[in-house]
C-alpha angles and dihedrals in degrees: 000000000000090000092062093086096089098040097085101007141042128262117288094268089062100036100090115097139166140176087279094061093099106104091200093057094240124149127231114270118280120191119194121267109322097017112084128165090205102042116107121213110255119249119253127224094232133031116218120217117259115259132209114280129194108247135179110285111262093017118125116205116238139186124251139188115217117197125190121180141140121252130191097230121021098196094049092044093050092053091051092045093051092048091061099050092115090054093053091048089051086061093049097260123127119185111232101173139002118201137183119220111250094214096041113029093196093059115091135195123204122191113196131178110233119211091192115023094196090053088048090054092050088049094051093046090056089048093053091049090052090050092051091050090049090058103261110148098192120062120221116258106247125185127186113206143171109229109218100168127031128173104196095166115131120276128167089212108109101181119097140183120203110199126186137173140146124259133195095235124009098207092052090048094046092052091057093041091054093043090056088049135184092294091067094051103041095068085060092057092257115126117184114245108153146357128201142170129219115264094218095035115025090194090071107091128202120196124190119203134183105225116221092174121025096193094053092043093053091047092051097046091051096042125119088225093062092044089057093050091049094047088053088050091053105261106163102174141053118278122249116209130183121183114198142157122237110240099166 
């Protein structure tokens, strides 16, 4: 496991990072009131069993590991990351998308398909241990999810929004989410691309959007109107939002 250090991150001399690592002087994303790009969904005392969910015909749900973390040099990091593709695959991880945060260009997001989620967890724990040993004071944010809907059709839109929050009951939430439908989200610049549930807590939802209009999307995700809809649907946590641009 010691060799994991360079798979996601740079050699030790380039590992250290801080809030000042953004070369463009940008700040990390802040979304009004309940929308926070750095707020984690609180843990729950009990984990409900996953229920059946309508999915696209012919689509097989799969597990994924999503990693978000800052790096000191995006170009250098990307070259190191790409060089270790075979090592990741040997551990059952296949990179699907690499994105760069729109509000902080030195924050990256990696979405990887995980053949074995338990093996992926072991892999990430070893990675975090290596990062701590190398002097990094902030751990990466890692989510383990089960993807139940995935629109992989071509789009030339590169901007994405990953939204997550906790709900009281997934089935109740999903019914309202589907009743509202794509047509109610697209005028706000939010185009459905994927839907996932937390592996450890299936009542944590993750929604991936292609973003056709960043300004409209931000306004919608921070609006009181949306908060009211989500409360009625059973949202019982703050919302986490990350805007990023697909680079690979």
